[in-house]
C-alpha positions, -999 to 999 in steps of 0.1 A, spaced: -500 -331 -741 -537 -333 -751 -559 -346 -723 -576 -379 -729 -606 -366 -710 -629 -346 -732 -638 -316 -709 -663 -303 -736 -684 -335 -736 -720 -328 -729 -731 -362 -717 -729 -378 -683 -750 -380 -652 -760 -349 -632 -774 -356 -598 -798 -333 -579 -775 -333 -549 -743 -349 -535 -736 -359 -499 -699 -359 -505 -685 -393 -494 -653 -397 -514 -637 -431 -520 -605 -440 -539 -605 -477 -544 -574 -497 -554 -561 -469 -577 -531 -474 -599 -519 -444 -617 -489 -431 -636 -487 -398 -654 -488 -401 -692 -454 -385 -695 -439 -411 -672 -459 -443 -677 -432 -466 -662 -432 -447 -628 -465 -453 -610 -474 -426 -584 -503 -446 -569 -501 -484 -568 -532 -498 -552 -541 -466 -533 -573 -468 -512 -588 -439 -493 -623 -431 -478 -633 -397 -467 -668 -395 -451 -690 -366 -462 -684 -334 -441 -651 -346 -427 -617 -328 -430 -589 -349 -443 -552 -341 -446 -530 -361 -471 -495 -362 -457 -464 -377 -471 -431 -370 -487 -427 -352 -520 -438 -375 -549 -460 -398 -527 -492 -389 -546 -509 -363 -525 -515 -338 -554 -521 -368 -577 -551 -379 -556 -566 -344 -559 -560 -345 -596 -579 -378 -598 -608 -366 -577 -611 -334 -599 -609 -358 -629 -580 -341 -645 -568 -377 -651 -584 -411 -648 -568 -440 -630 -552 -468 -650 -569 -492 -627 -593 -488 -597 -619 -462 -593 -628 -429 -577 -663 -427 -563 -684 -399 -548 -715 -411 -529 -709 -446 -545 -710 -433 -581 -679 -437 -603 -670 -401 -612 -664 -412 -648 -702 -414 -651 -707 -378 -642 -710 -348 -666 -675 -334 -662 -685 -297 -660 -711 -305 -634 -686 -326 -613 -661 -299 -612 -688 -273 -603 -695 -295 -572 -659 -294 -560 -637 -266 -545 -600 -265 -545 -574 -242 -530 -541 -252 -545 -507 -249 -530 -500 -219 -552 -531 -201 -561 -533 -184 -595 -540 -146 -592 -542 -121 -619 -529 -85 -617 -558 -65 -606 -579 -61 -575 -592 -86 -550 -627 -80 -563 -616 -87 -599 -599 -119 -589 -629 -132 -570 -652 -122 -598 -630 -140 -623 -634 -172 -603 -672 -167 -601 -677 -160 -638 -649 -166 -662 -659 -149 -694 -685 -128 -677 -665 -112 -650 -680 -78 -656 -715 -91 -649 -706 -104 -614 -721 -82 -587 -703 -69 -556 -729 -88 -535 -718 -121 -553 -682 -112 -547 -688 -106 -510 -709 -137 -506 -681 -158 -521 -655 -142 -498 -678 -148 -468 -683 -185 -478 -645 -188 -479 -641 -171 -445 -621 -143 -462 -644 -113 -459 -632 -101 -425 -596 -106 -435 -601 -86 -467 -619 -57 -450 -596 -56 -419 -561 -65 -433 -560 -52 -468 -557 -14 -470 -583 -9 -498 -605 -39 -490 -619 -55 -522 -602 -27 -542 -567 -37 -531 -544 -44 -560 -528 -78 -556 -499 -73 -581 -487 -96 -608 -495 -132 -598 -505 -118 -564 -470 -106 -557 -482 -79 -532 -497 -106 -510 -482 -133 -487 -487 -169 -495 -515 -172 -469 -532 -141 -482 -532 -155 -517 -549 -187 -506 
């Protein structure tokens, strides 16, 4: 199904900085493929900047849906998602997503090396231009550098296999 959100749109607000206070206010949402089955029905959540938050609940209770709404893969039917008091619908979409980081439940890895996979994340379409220093800086920022160097036989040159099949779930993340 084609997204109703135009990810190629050039307009929208770009802030010089974000503090990171996330608010989900009275959100009602149902996926377009199941409009009669709301996942969120008046959902409200506030996560202060710099805080760690865990969303817990049974399967189908909306945990991944809230993340999808914050990343703006979907817009709520009613209610709003705010960052630092700004409705995320007002932001330039590419800029908004560049401000967020997400480690999904099942990371997507490509057959190749650890270095190639990190470089792909840093520069889709320009992977070959990403330097080793940039790759290592990204791994250090994710607290993965020591693990890569100490636990993987060939460090950044370790082949991960198709979809990361040579790594455990935690190693993939």
